[in-house]
All heavy atoms as a GROMACS GRO file, in nm:
protein
  538
    1MET      N    1   0.081  -0.120   0.000
    1MET     CA    2   0.001   0.000   0.000
    1MET      C    3   0.087   0.126   0.000
    1MET      O    4   0.077   0.210  -0.089
    1MET     CB    5  -0.093  -0.003   0.120
    1MET     CG    6  -0.180   0.118   0.134
    1MET     SD    7  -0.291   0.092   0.273
    1MET     CE    8  -0.344   0.254   0.298
    2PHE      N    9   0.171   0.140   0.099
    2PHE     CA   10   0.256   0.258   0.108
    2PHE      C   11   0.374   0.248   0.011
    2PHE      O   12   0.430   0.352  -0.028
    2PHE     CB   13   0.310   0.277   0.250
    2PHE     CG   14   0.203   0.313   0.348
    2PHE    CD1   15   0.167   0.227   0.449
    2PHE    CD2   16   0.135   0.434   0.338
    2PHE    CE1   17   0.068   0.262   0.540
    2PHE    CE2   18   0.037   0.468   0.428
    2PHE     CZ   19   0.003   0.382   0.529
    3GLU      N   20   0.410   0.130  -0.026
    3GLU     CA   21   0.524   0.110  -0.114
    3GLU      C   22   0.506   0.185  -0.247
    3GLU      O   23   0.597   0.253  -0.294
    3GLU     CB   24   0.547  -0.038  -0.138
    3GLU     CG   25   0.673  -0.068  -0.217
    3GLU     CD   26   0.698  -0.217  -0.226
    3GLU    OE1   27   0.664  -0.291  -0.134
    3GLU    OE2   28   0.753  -0.257  -0.330
    4GLN      N   29   0.388   0.173  -0.305
    4GLN     CA   30   0.362   0.240  -0.432
    4GLN      C   31   0.360   0.393  -0.413
    4GLN      O   32   0.409   0.466  -0.500
    4GLN     CB   33   0.231   0.193  -0.492
    4GLN     CG   34   0.203   0.253  -0.630
    4GLN     CD   35   0.311   0.216  -0.732
    4GLN    OE1   36   0.361   0.104  -0.736
    4GLN    NE2   37   0.350   0.312  -0.813
    5THR      N   38   0.307   0.439  -0.303
    5THR     CA   39   0.303   0.583  -0.274
    5THR      C   40   0.444   0.638  -0.266
    5THR      O   41   0.475   0.742  -0.326
    5THR     CB   42   0.229   0.610  -0.143
    5THR    OG1   43   0.095   0.558  -0.153
    5THR    CG2   44   0.223   0.758  -0.114
    6PHE      N   45   0.532   0.568  -0.193
    6PHE     CA   46   0.670   0.615  -0.181
    6PHE      C   47   0.743   0.608  -0.316
    6PHE      O   48   0.825   0.694  -0.348
    6PHE     CB   49   0.747   0.535  -0.075
    6PHE     CG   50   0.708   0.571   0.064
    6PHE    CD1   51   0.656   0.477   0.151
    6PHE    CD2   52   0.725   0.701   0.112
    6PHE    CE1   53   0.619   0.511   0.280
    6PHE    CE2   54   0.688   0.736   0.240
    6PHE     CZ   55   0.635   0.641   0.325
    7LYS      N   56   0.713   0.507  -0.396
    7LYS     CA   57   0.773   0.498  -0.527
    7LYS      C   58   0.732   0.616  -0.614
    7LYS      O   59   0.814   0.674  -0.686
    7LYS     CB   60   0.737   0.366  -0.595
    7LYS     CG   61   0.803   0.351  -0.731
    7LYS     CD   62   0.788   0.213  -0.786
    7LYS     CE   63   0.846   0.192  -0.921
    7LYS     NZ   64   0.924   0.296  -0.980
    8ASN      N   65   0.605   0.653  -0.606
    8ASN     CA   66   0.558   0.770  -0.682
    8ASN      C   67   0.627   0.898  -0.637
    8ASN      O   68   0.664   0.981  -0.721
    8ASN     CB   69   0.406   0.784  -0.668
    8ASN     CG   70   0.330   0.673  -0.735
    8ASN    OD1   71   0.383   0.601  -0.818
    8ASN    ND2   72   0.204   0.658  -0.696
    9ILE      N   73   0.643   0.915  -0.506
    9ILE     CA   74   0.714   1.033  -0.455
    9ILE      C   75   0.858   1.031  -0.502
    9ILE      O   76   0.912   1.135  -0.544
    9ILE     CB   77   0.706   1.038  -0.301
    9ILE    CG1   78   0.561   1.064  -0.258
    9ILE    CG2   79   0.799   1.144  -0.245
    9ILE    CD1   80   0.538   1.047  -0.111
   10ASP      N   81   0.922   0.917  -0.496
   10ASP     CA   82   1.061   0.905  -0.543
   10ASP      C   83   1.071   0.946  -0.690
   10ASP      O   84   1.162   1.021  -0.728
   10ASP     CB   85   1.111   0.762  -0.528
   10ASP     CG   86   1.144   0.724  -0.387
   10ASP    OD1   87   1.154   0.816  -0.304
   10ASP    OD2   88   1.159   0.603  -0.360
   11ASP      N   89   0.980   0.898  -0.772
   11ASP     CA   90   0.984   0.932  -0.915
   11ASP      C   91   0.970   1.081  -0.936
   11ASP      O   92   1.042   1.139  -1.018
   11ASP     CB   93   0.872   0.858  -0.989
   11ASP     CG   94   0.896   0.708  -0.999
   11ASP    OD1   95   1.012   0.665  -0.976
   11ASP    OD2   96   0.800   0.634  -1.029
   12VAL      N   97   0.879   1.145  -0.864
   12VAL     CA   98   0.860   1.288  -0.879
   12VAL      C   99   0.985   1.364  -0.836
   12VAL      O  100   1.031   1.456  -0.904
   12VAL     CB  101   0.738   1.336  -0.799
   12VAL    CG1  102   0.734   1.489  -0.792
   12VAL    CG2  103   0.610   1.283  -0.860
   13LEU      N  104   1.042   1.325  -0.723
   13LEU     CA  105   1.161   1.395  -0.674
   13LEU      C  106   1.280   1.380  -0.769
   13LEU      O  107   1.350   1.477  -0.797
   13LEU     CB  108   1.200   1.345  -0.535
   13LEU     CG  109   1.111   1.391  -0.421
   13LEU    CD1  110   1.154   1.322  -0.291
   13LEU    CD2  111   1.113   1.541  -0.406
   14TRP      N  112   1.302   1.261  -0.820
   14TRP     CA  113   1.417   1.239  -0.906
   14TRP      C  114   1.399   1.299  -1.044
   14TRP      O  115   1.492   1.355  -1.100
   14TRP     CB  116   1.449   1.090  -0.920
   14TRP     CG  117   1.521   1.034  -0.801
   14TRP    CD1  118   1.470   0.943  -0.712
   14TRP    CD2  119   1.652   1.063  -0.755
   14TRP    NE1  120   1.563   0.915  -0.616
   14TRP    CE2  121   1.676   0.987  -0.640
   14TRP    CE3  122   1.754   1.147  -0.801
   14TRP    CZ2  123   1.794   0.992  -0.568
   14TRP    CZ3  124   1.873   1.152  -0.730
   14TRP    CH2  125   1.892   1.074  -0.617
   15LYS      N  126   1.279   1.290  -1.097
   15LYS     CA  127   1.259   1.332  -1.236
   15LYS      C  128   1.209   1.475  -1.248
   15LYS      O  129   1.264   1.552  -1.325
   15LYS     CB  130   1.161   1.237  -1.305
   15LYS     CG  131   1.214   1.096  -1.318
   15LYS     CD  132   1.111   1.002  -1.374
   15LYS     CE  133   1.163   0.860  -1.372
   15LYS     NZ  134   1.059   0.762  -1.401
   16GLU      N  135   1.107   1.510  -1.173
   16GLU     CA  136   1.042   1.638  -1.193
   16GLU      C  137   1.099   1.749  -1.103
   16GLU      O  138   1.096   1.866  -1.142
   16GLU     CB  139   0.892   1.624  -1.170
   16GLU     CG  140   0.826   1.534  -1.274
   16GLU     CD  141   0.678   1.517  -1.249
   16GLU    OE1  142   0.618   1.602  -1.183
   16GLU    OE2  143   0.623   1.416  -1.298
   17ALA      N  144   1.146   1.715  -0.984
   17ALA     CA  145   1.200   1.818  -0.894
   17ALA      C  146   1.343   1.850  -0.924
   17ALA      O  147   1.400   1.943  -0.869
   17ALA     CB  148   1.183   1.775  -0.749
   18GLY      N  149   1.405   1.773  -1.010
   18GLY     CA  150   1.541   1.802  -1.050
   18GLY      C  151   1.646   1.765  -0.947
   18GLY      O  152   1.753   1.827  -0.942
   19CYS      N  153   1.620   1.666  -0.865
   19CYS     CA  154   1.720   1.621  -0.769
   19CYS      C  155   1.836   1.557  -0.846
   19CYS      O  156   1.817   1.461  -0.919
   19CYS     CB  157   1.662   1.520  -0.671
   19CYS     SG  158   1.541   1.592  -0.559
   20VAL      N  159   1.954   1.613  -0.827
   20VAL     CA  160   2.071   1.565  -0.899
   20VAL      C  161   2.152   1.468  -0.813
   20VAL      O  162   2.202   1.368  -0.862
   20VAL     CB  163   2.157   1.682  -0.944
   20VAL    CG1  164   2.282   1.636  -1.017
   20VAL    CG2  165   2.078   1.777  -1.032
   21THR      N  166   2.162   1.498  -0.685
   21THR     CA  167   2.241   1.416  -0.596
   21THR      C  168   2.153   1.358  -0.484
   21THR      O  169   2.039   1.400  -0.467
   21THR     CB  170   2.354   1.498  -0.530
   21THR    OG1  171   2.293   1.596  -0.443
   21THR    CG2  172   2.440   1.567  -0.633
   22GLU      N  173   2.209   1.265  -0.411
   22GLU     CA  174   2.138   1.209  -0.298
   22GLU      C  175   2.110   1.315  -0.191
   22GLU      O  176   2.010   1.309  -0.123
   22GLU     CB  177   2.218   1.092  -0.234
   22GLU     CG  178   2.215   0.966  -0.316
   22GLU     CD  179   2.316   0.965  -0.429
   22GLU    OE1  180   2.405   1.053  -0.432
   22GLU    OE2  181   2.305   0.877  -0.517
   23LEU      N  182   2.197   1.414  -0.179
   23LEU     CA  183   2.177   1.523  -0.082
   23LEU      C  184   2.053   1.603  -0.121
   23LEU      O  185   1.972   1.638  -0.033
   23LEU     CB  186   2.300   1.613  -0.075
   23LEU     CG  187   2.296   1.721   0.032
   23LEU    CD1  188   2.275   1.662   0.170
   23LEU    CD2  189   2.424   1.802   0.028
   24ASP      N  190   2.036   1.634  -0.248
   24ASP     CA  191   1.916   1.705  -0.293
   24ASP      C  192   1.792   1.623  -0.262
   24ASP      O  193   1.691   1.675  -0.213
   24ASP     CB  194   1.920   1.730  -0.444
   24ASP     CG  195   2.027   1.828  -0.486
   24ASP    OD1  196   2.069   1.911  -0.402
   24ASP    OD2  197   2.071   1.820  -0.602
   25TYR      N  198   1.798   1.497  -0.290
   25TYR     CA  199   1.686   1.406  -0.265
   25TYR      C  200   1.653   1.402  -0.117
   25TYR      O  201   1.536   1.412  -0.078
   25TYR     CB  202   1.720   1.268  -0.318
   25TYR     CG  203   1.618   1.163  -0.285
   25TYR    CD1  204   1.503   1.151  -0.363
   25TYR    CD2  205   1.634   1.075  -0.180
   25TYR    CE1  206   1.408   1.055  -0.335
   25TYR    CE2  207   1.540   0.979  -0.150
   25TYR     CZ  208   1.427   0.970  -0.227
   25TYR     OH  209   1.334   0.877  -0.198
   26THR      N  210   1.755   1.390  -0.033
   26THR     CA  211   1.734   1.384   0.111
   26THR      C  212   1.670   1.511   0.162
   26THR      O  213   1.578   1.509   0.244
   26THR     CB  214   1.868   1.358   0.184
   26THR    OG1  215   1.924   1.237   0.134
   26THR    CG2  216   1.849   1.347   0.333
   27GLU      N  217   1.719   1.626   0.115
   27GLU     CA  218   1.664   1.753   0.157
   27GLU      C  219   1.517   1.766   0.118
   27GLU      O  220   1.433   1.807   0.200
   27GLU     CB  221   1.744   1.867   0.094
   27GLU     CG  222   1.696   2.004   0.134
   27GLU     CD  223   1.777   2.115   0.068
   27GLU    OE1  224   1.875   2.088  -0.002
   27GLU    OE2  225   1.737   2.232   0.087
   28GLN      N  226   1.485   1.732  -0.004
   28GLN     CA  227   1.345   1.741  -0.049
   28GLN      C  228   1.256   1.645   0.028
   28GLN      O  229   1.143   1.680   0.065
   28GLN     CB  230   1.337   1.714  -0.200
   28GLN     CG  231   1.404   1.816  -0.285
   28GLN     CD  232   1.342   1.954  -0.271
   28GLN    OE1  233   1.220   1.967  -0.261
   28GLN    NE2  234   1.424   2.056  -0.272
   29THR      N  235   1.306   1.526   0.052
   29THR     CA  236   1.227   1.427   0.128
   29THR      C  237   1.202   1.474   0.269
   29THR      O  238   1.092   1.462   0.322
   29THR     CB  239   1.299   1.291   0.128
   29THR    OG1  240   1.323   1.250  -0.006
   29THR    CG2  241   1.217   1.184   0.199
   30PHE      N  242   1.305   1.532   0.333
   30PHE     CA  243   1.289   1.584   0.468
   30PHE      C  244   1.179   1.688   0.473
   30PHE      O  245   1.093   1.687   0.561
   30PHE     CB  246   1.421   1.646   0.517
   30PHE     CG  247   1.403   1.725   0.642
   30PHE    CD1  248   1.394   1.664   0.765
   30PHE    CD2  249   1.393   1.864   0.637
   30PHE    CE1  250   1.374   1.738   0.880
   30PHE    CE2  251   1.375   1.939   0.751
   30PHE     CZ  252   1.365   1.875   0.874
   31TRP      N  253   1.180   1.783   0.379
   31TRP     CA  254   1.079   1.889   0.378
   31TRP      C  255   0.941   1.832   0.356
   31TRP      O  256   0.844   1.878   0.420
   31TRP     CB  257   1.111   1.996   0.274
   31TRP     CG  258   1.212   2.092   0.327
   31TRP    CD1  259   1.341   2.106   0.287
   31TRP    CD2  260   1.194   2.185   0.435
   31TRP    NE1  261   1.404   2.202   0.362
   31TRP    CE2  262   1.316   2.253   0.453
   31TRP    CE3  263   1.086   2.218   0.517
   31TRP    CZ2  264   1.333   2.350   0.551
   31TRP    CZ3  265   1.104   2.316   0.615
   31TRP    CH2  266   1.226   2.381   0.630
   32LEU      N  267   0.926   1.736   0.270
   32LEU     CA  268   0.795   1.675   0.250
   32LEU      C  269   0.744   1.609   0.378
   32LEU      O  270   0.628   1.625   0.415
   32LEU     CB  271   0.800   1.571   0.137
   32LEU     CG  272   0.808   1.626  -0.004
   32LEU    CD1  273   0.830   1.511  -0.102
   32LEU    CD2  274   0.684   1.703  -0.039
   33LEU      N  275   0.831   1.534   0.444
   33LEU     CA  276   0.792   1.468   0.568
   33LEU      C  277   0.761   1.569   0.678
   33LEU      O  278   0.666   1.552   0.756
   33LEU     CB  279   0.898   1.370   0.613
   33LEU     CG  280   0.915   1.248   0.524
   33LEU    CD1  281   1.037   1.167   0.569
   33LEU    CD2  282   0.791   1.163   0.522
   34PHE      N  283   0.841   1.674   0.687
   34PHE     CA  284   0.818   1.778   0.787
   34PHE      C  285   0.683   1.846   0.764
   34PHE      O  286   0.605   1.866   0.858
   34PHE     CB  287   0.930   1.881   0.784
   34PHE     CG  288   0.901   2.001   0.870
   34PHE    CD1  289   0.909   1.993   1.008
   34PHE    CD2  290   0.862   2.122   0.813
   34PHE    CE1  291   0.879   2.103   1.088
   34PHE    CE2  292   0.833   2.232   0.890
   34PHE     CZ  293   0.841   2.222   1.028
   35LEU      N  294   0.655   1.883   0.641
   35LEU     CA  295   0.528   1.950   0.610
   35LEU      C  296   0.408   1.859   0.635
   35LEU      O  297   0.304   1.902   0.682
   35LEU     CB  298   0.529   2.003   0.467
   35LEU     CG  299   0.628   2.116   0.441
   35LEU    CD1  300   0.632   2.148   0.292
   35LEU    CD2  301   0.593   2.239   0.522
   36LYS      N  302   0.424   1.731   0.605
   36LYS     CA  303   0.318   1.634   0.633
   36LYS      C  304   0.295   1.623   0.782
   36LYS      O  305   0.182   1.623   0.831
   36LYS     CB  306   0.356   1.498   0.574
   36LYS     CG  307   0.259   1.387   0.607
   36LYS     CD  308   0.123   1.409   0.546
   36LYS     CE  309   0.035   1.288   0.571
   36LYS     NZ  310  -0.100   1.322   0.602
   37TYR      N  311   0.403   1.618   0.862
   37TYR     CA  312   0.393   1.611   1.006
   37TYR      C  313   0.321   1.735   1.059
   37TYR      O  314   0.230   1.726   1.143
   37TYR     CB  315   0.531   1.598   1.070
   37TYR     CG  316   0.529   1.623   1.219
   37TYR    CD1  317   0.485   1.525   1.307
   37TYR    CD2  318   0.570   1.746   1.271
   37TYR    CE1  319   0.480   1.549   1.444
   37TYR    CE2  320   0.566   1.769   1.407
   37TYR     CZ  321   0.522   1.672   1.493
   37TYR     OH  322   0.517   1.696   1.626
   38ARG      N  323   0.360   1.851   1.010
   38ARG     CA  324   0.301   1.976   1.057
   38ARG      C  325   0.153   1.983   1.022
   38ARG      O  326   0.071   2.024   1.105
   38ARG     CB  327   0.374   2.095   0.996
   38ARG     CG  328   0.319   2.228   1.042
   38ARG     CD  329   0.397   2.343   0.988
   38ARG     NE  330   0.322   2.466   1.012
   38ARG     CZ  331   0.369   2.584   0.988
   38ARG    NH1  332   0.491   2.598   0.941
   38ARG    NH2  333   0.295   2.690   1.012
   39ASP      N  334   0.116   1.940   0.905
   39ASP     CA  335  -0.024   1.940   0.865
   39ASP      C  336  -0.105   1.845   0.953
   39ASP      O  337  -0.212   1.880   1.000
   39ASP     CB  338  -0.036   1.900   0.718
   39ASP     CG  339  -0.180   1.905   0.671
   39ASP    OD1  340  -0.242   2.014   0.682
   39ASP    OD2  341  -0.231   1.803   0.624
   40ASP      N  342  -0.052   1.726   0.976
   40ASP     CA  343  -0.122   1.629   1.063
   40ASP      C  344  -0.137   1.683   1.205
   40ASP      O  345  -0.243   1.666   1.266
   40ASP     CB  346  -0.048   1.496   1.067
   40ASP     CG  347  -0.059   1.417   0.938
   40ASP    OD1  348  -0.142   1.455   0.851
   40ASP    OD2  349   0.015   1.319   0.923
   41LEU      N  350  -0.035   1.747   1.256
   41LEU     CA  351  -0.039   1.805   1.389
   41LEU      C  352  -0.148   1.914   1.397
   41LEU      O  353  -0.229   1.918   1.491
   41LEU     CB  354   0.096   1.865   1.427
   41LEU     CG  355   0.106   1.932   1.563
   41LEU    CD1  356   0.082   1.832   1.676
   41LEU    CD2  357   0.243   1.999   1.578
   42GLU      N  358  -0.151   2.001   1.298
   42GLU     CA  359  -0.253   2.106   1.295
   42GLU      C  360  -0.393   2.049   1.286
   42GLU      O  361  -0.484   2.096   1.354
   42GLU     CB  362  -0.229   2.197   1.174
   42GLU     CG  363  -0.109   2.288   1.190
   42GLU     CD  364  -0.138   2.400   1.286
   42GLU    OE1  365  -0.207   2.495   1.248
   42GLU    OE2  366  -0.090   2.393   1.400
   43GLN      N  367  -0.411   1.948   1.204
   43GLN     CA  368  -0.544   1.887   1.190
   43GLN      C  369  -0.587   1.822   1.322
   43GLN      O  370  -0.704   1.835   1.363
   43GLN     CB  371  -0.544   1.783   1.078
   43GLN     CG  372  -0.524   1.840   0.940
   43GLN     CD  373  -0.630   1.940   0.900
   43GLN    OE1  374  -0.746   1.925   0.933
   43GLN    NE2  375  -0.588   2.041   0.828
   44ARG      N  376  -0.496   1.756   1.388
   44ARG     CA  377  -0.527   1.692   1.515
   44ARG      C  378  -0.563   1.797   1.622
   44ARG      O  379  -0.658   1.780   1.696
   44ARG     CB  380  -0.408   1.607   1.562
   44ARG     CG  381  -0.438   1.523   1.683
   44ARG     CD  382  -0.325   1.427   1.719
   44ARG     NE  383  -0.194   1.486   1.700
   44ARG     CZ  384  -0.099   1.432   1.624
   44ARG    NH1  385  -0.119   1.319   1.562
   44ARG    NH2  386   0.018   1.492   1.612
   45ARG      N  387  -0.488   1.906   1.626
   45ARG     CA  388  -0.518   2.014   1.721
   45ARG      C  389  -0.652   2.078   1.691
   45ARG      O  390  -0.727   2.115   1.782
   45ARG     CB  391  -0.407   2.117   1.721
   45ARG     CG  392  -0.280   2.069   1.786
   45ARG     CD  393  -0.173   2.175   1.784
   45ARG     NE  394  -0.055   2.130   1.856
   45ARG     CZ  395   0.059   2.199   1.858
   45ARG    NH1  396   0.070   2.313   1.795
   45ARG    NH2  397   0.162   2.150   1.925
   46ALA      N  398  -0.684   2.094   1.564
   46ALA     CA  399  -0.813   2.154   1.525
   46ALA      C  400  -0.929   2.063   1.570
   46ALA      O  401  -1.029   2.112   1.622
   46ALA     CB  402  -0.818   2.177   1.376
   47VAL      N  403  -0.914   1.933   1.550
   47VAL     CA  404  -1.019   1.839   1.591
   47VAL      C  405  -1.034   1.842   1.743
   47VAL      O  406  -1.146   1.848   1.795
   47VAL     CB  407  -0.987   1.697   1.540
   47VAL    CG1  408  -1.077   1.594   1.607
   47VAL    CG2  409  -1.000   1.691   1.390
   48ASN      N  410  -0.923   1.839   1.816
   48ASN     CA  411  -0.929   1.842   1.962
   48ASN      C  412  -0.994   1.971   2.012
   48ASN      O  413  -1.073   1.968   2.107
   48ASN     CB  414  -0.789   1.827   2.022
   48ASN     CG  415  -0.734   1.686   2.007
   48ASN    OD1  416  -0.810   1.592   1.984
   48ASN    ND2  417  -0.603   1.672   2.017
   49ALA      N  418  -0.964   2.083   1.950
   49ALA     CA  419  -1.024   2.210   1.990
   49ALA      C  420  -1.174   2.209   1.963
   49ALA      O  421  -1.254   2.253   2.045
   49ALA     CB  422  -0.958   2.326   1.917
   50THR      N  423  -1.212   2.155   1.847
   50THR     CA  424  -1.354   2.147   1.813
   50THR      C  425  -1.429   2.059   1.913
   50THR      O  426  -1.538   2.094   1.959
   50THR     CB  427  -1.372   2.091   1.671
   50THR    OG1  428  -1.304   2.178   1.579
   50THR    CG2  429  -1.519   2.082   1.633
   51LEU      N  430  -1.370   1.945   1.947
   51LEU     CA  431  -1.434   1.856   2.043
   51LEU      C  432  -1.445   1.919   2.182
   51LEU      O  433  -1.538   1.889   2.256
   51LEU     CB  434  -1.356   1.724   2.052
   51LEU     CG  435  -1.361   1.636   1.927
   51LEU    CD1  436  -1.269   1.515   1.942
   51LEU    CD2  437  -1.504   1.590   1.899
   52ALA      N  438  -1.351   2.005   2.217
   52ALA     CA  439  -1.352   2.073   2.346
   52ALA      C  440  -1.438   2.200   2.341
   52ALA      O  441  -1.453   2.268   2.441
   52ALA     CB  442  -1.211   2.107   2.389
   53GLY      N  443  -1.491   2.235   2.222
   53GLY     CA  444  -1.573   2.354   2.210
   53GLY      C  445  -1.495   2.482   2.210
   53GLY      O  446  -1.546   2.588   2.246
   54LYS      N  447  -1.368   2.475   2.170
   54LYS     CA  448  -1.282   2.592   2.166
   54LYS      C  449  -1.252   2.633   2.024
   54LYS      O  450  -1.262   2.552   1.932
   54LYS     CB  451  -1.151   2.563   2.240
   54LYS     CG  452  -1.166   2.528   2.386
   54LYS     CD  453  -1.034   2.498   2.449
   54LYS     CE  454  -1.050   2.458   2.594
   54LYS     NZ  455  -0.922   2.420   2.655
   55ALA      N  456  -1.214   2.758   2.009
   55ALA     CA  457  -1.173   2.806   1.877
   55ALA      C  458  -1.028   2.765   1.852
   55ALA      O  459  -0.951   2.748   1.943
   55ALA     CB  460  -1.184   2.959   1.869
   56PHE      N  461  -0.997   2.746   1.725
   56PHE     CA  462  -0.860   2.708   1.689
   56PHE      C  463  -0.814   2.789   1.570
   56PHE      O  464  -0.887   2.802   1.472
   56PHE     CB  465  -0.852   2.558   1.655
   56PHE     CG  466  -0.714   2.512   1.618
   56PHE    CD1  467  -0.621   2.488   1.714
   56PHE    CD2  468  -0.678   2.497   1.484
   56PHE    CE1  469  -0.492   2.447   1.680
   56PHE    CE2  470  -0.551   2.459   1.449
   56PHE     CZ  471  -0.459   2.432   1.548
   57ASP      N  472  -0.696   2.846   1.580
   57ASP     CA  473  -0.635   2.919   1.470
   57ASP      C  474  -0.516   2.839   1.418
   57ASP      O  475  -0.428   2.802   1.496
   57ASP     CB  476  -0.585   3.057   1.514
   57ASP     CG  477  -0.700   3.150   1.546
   57ASP    OD1  478  -0.805   3.139   1.480
   57ASP    OD2  479  -0.687   3.232   1.638
   58PHE      N  480  -0.517   2.811   1.290
   58PHE     CA  481  -0.406   2.739   1.230
   58PHE      C  482  -0.280   2.827   1.232
   58PHE      O  483  -0.289   2.950   1.226
   58PHE     CB  484  -0.438   2.697   1.086
   58PHE     CG  485  -0.534   2.583   1.078
   58PHE    CD1  486  -0.671   2.604   1.076
   58PHE    CD2  487  -0.487   2.453   1.075
   58PHE    CE1  488  -0.759   2.498   1.070
   58PHE    CE2  489  -0.575   2.346   1.068
   58PHE     CZ  490  -0.711   2.370   1.065
   59MET      N  491  -0.164   2.762   1.238
   59MET     CA  492  -0.038   2.835   1.234
   59MET      C  493  -0.030   2.913   1.104
   59MET      O  494  -0.066   2.861   0.999
   59MET     CB  495   0.083   2.739   1.239
   59MET     CG  496   0.103   2.671   1.367
   59MET     SD  497   0.255   2.572   1.356
   59MET     CE  498   0.214   2.436   1.460
   60SER      N  499   0.016   3.034   1.114
   60SER     CA  500   0.031   3.113   0.992
   60SER      C  501   0.171   3.096   0.938
   60SER      O  502   0.265   3.076   1.012
   60SER     CB  503   0.000   3.260   1.020
   60SER     OG  504   0.093   3.311   1.111
   61VAL      N  505   0.180   3.106   0.810
   61VAL     CA  506   0.309   3.096   0.744
   61VAL      C  507   0.348   3.235   0.699
   61VAL      O  508   0.273   3.300   0.625
   61VAL     CB  509   0.303   3.000   0.622
   61VAL    CG1  510   0.434   2.995   0.550
   61VAL    CG2  511   0.259   2.863   0.667
   62PRO      N  512   0.463   3.285   0.741
   62PRO     CA  513   0.503   3.419   0.700
   62PRO      C  514   0.528   3.425   0.550
   62PRO      O  515   0.584   3.333   0.490
   62PRO     CB  516   0.632   3.446   0.778
   62PRO     CG  517   0.678   3.314   0.827
   62PRO     CD  518   0.560   3.221   0.828
   63VAL      N  519   0.480   3.531   0.491
   63VAL     CA  520   0.496   3.551   0.347
   63VAL      C  521   0.608   3.653   0.326
   63VAL      O  522   0.602   3.762   0.381
   63VAL     CB  523   0.365   3.601   0.284
   63VAL    CG1  524   0.383   3.627   0.135
   63VAL    CG2  525   0.253   3.504   0.310
   64PRO      N  526   0.710   3.615   0.250
   64PRO     CA  527   0.818   3.711   0.228
   64PRO      C  528   0.769   3.835   0.152
   64PRO      O  529   0.683   3.824   0.065
   64PRO     CB  530   0.919   3.634   0.142
   64PRO     CG  531   0.864   3.497   0.124
   64PRO     CD  532   0.727   3.489   0.183
   65SER      N  533   0.824   3.946   0.187
   65SER     CA  534   0.781   4.069   0.120
   65SER      C  535   0.871   4.104   0.005
   65SER      O  536   0.975   4.054  -0.016
   65SER     CB  537   0.778   4.184   0.218
   65SER     OG  538   0.903   4.196   0.283
   0.00000   0.00000   0.00000
C-alpha cells in the first residue's frame, strides 16, 4: 500500500523536482515529511479544539515581502 506511494514520490523527486544528488533528494524528502507532520499536527489540534468547544487558529506561514 505505502510502497507504491513512496515509489511515486521518489519518481517525482528524481525526475520532476530536478534532484541531482542524494543530498538534494534527502533535503526534499525531509521537507515533504516535515510539512506532512506539521499538517497532521494542525489537523489533530483543530479536531481536539472542536471537540472541546474551543476556537482554533491554524499556524500562519510568513509571506516574504
